[in-house]
N, C-alpha and C positions, 0 to 999 in steps of 0.2 A: 504494500500500500504506500502511496506517495504521501510524504509529510506536507506537501503543498496543496493549496486549493486548485481545483480545476476551474478555469475561466472560460466561459462560453462567449465567443466573439463570432460575429457573422461577417462575411466578405462577399463582394459582388464583382463579377466581371461584366461590366457594361460593354456590349458588343455593338459596334455601329454597322451601317450598311456595307462597308468595305471589309467587314470581318476583322476589324481592329479592336483591341481591348484597351479600356481606359485604366491607366495606373496613376497613382498619386504619390508625390514625394513628401515624406514626413518632415515637418517643419523643425527648425532649430529649437532647442529647449525641451523637446520630447525625447523619450528613449528611442533608440534606433534612428535618430535624426539623419536626414539625407538619403535614407533608403527608400526604395519605391515599393508600394504596396497596392493591393486591391482595396478600394474604398469599403468602409464598413465600420463596425465598432461593437462595443459590449452589448450583450442582451441584458436588459434590466429585469429585476424581479417581476414576475407576473406577465412578462412580455414574450410573445412567440418570436422565433428567429426571423420570420418574415416581417412581422411588425417592426422589429428592431431595425431591420435592413431598410425598410421604407423610411423610417424616422432618420436613420443615419445618412441616407442618400440625400434627403431634404436638407439636413443640417450641414453636411460636408460639401455637397455639390450644388444644392439648390434645384435638384430635379425631383419630379414626382413620378411614382410608379405604383402598380397595384400588385397584390399577392399573386394574381393569375399570371403576371408577367415575369415572375421569379421561378426559375427552374433549378432545383438542386442538381449540382454536377459532381462534386467531390467534397472531401474534407481533409483538413490537416489536424494531426495530433502531435504536439511538440512540447517537450519539457524545457522550459526556460529555468533560470536559476531559482526563482521564488514562486513560480506557479506553473501549472500545466495548462497549455492552451488547446482547446478544442474549437476548430474553426470550420464550419460548413461554408462551402463556396457555392454561390448561386450565379446563374447566368441570366442576364436581363437584356433583351433586345428592344423592348418598348418602354419609353419613358417620355415625360414632357419636360421641356426646359432645356437650356444649354448648360452642360456641366461647367461650374466655376470653382476655382480653388478657394473655398471659404476658410478652410482650416489647414490646408496643405501649402507647401512652398511652391508646388507646380503640378500641372496635370499633363499627361501625354497619351496620345493614341498610338498604340504599338501593335504590330503584327505578332501573333502568338509565337512564331518561331524566333522573333527578336527579343522576347521577354527576358531571356537569359543574359542579354547584354546590359541589363539594369540591375544593380545590386539590390537585393530584396531581403527582408527579414527571413530567418530560417524557416518559419512556419509557412511563408508564402511560396517559397521555391518549389516544393513538391507538387503544387497545384498547376504548375506550368504544363506538365505533360498532359494532363486531362484536357486542358484548353487547346493544346496543339492537336490532340486526337479529335476533338470536337470540331475545330475550325480548320 
């Protein structure tokens, strides 16, 4: 049994019409600053993963989507120093609004095969293969 809590975090691969995936750069002052990640965040108590993702996409990117537009693809399970991260990855191809970097240093649309060119947190890296297979 792990002495550390398990943290449930949801992530989303927004996929545009050109089959590119949106990644976001973690801002200065946050852990893993400068690394690129899939947008998302912590699931709050009493919140479903889908509801958390819809809320996080609105807060982080200013885009709106619906549960029906979120398709679960894969998940990451990663032991960090002080917690264990469980992170389902959803794919979303339909949303409203233009993604903006509200909480990130930068945003970038990237082809799945080029995702490995961007340094990512250890939990995000294993998700790239599933996206390459899908897209």
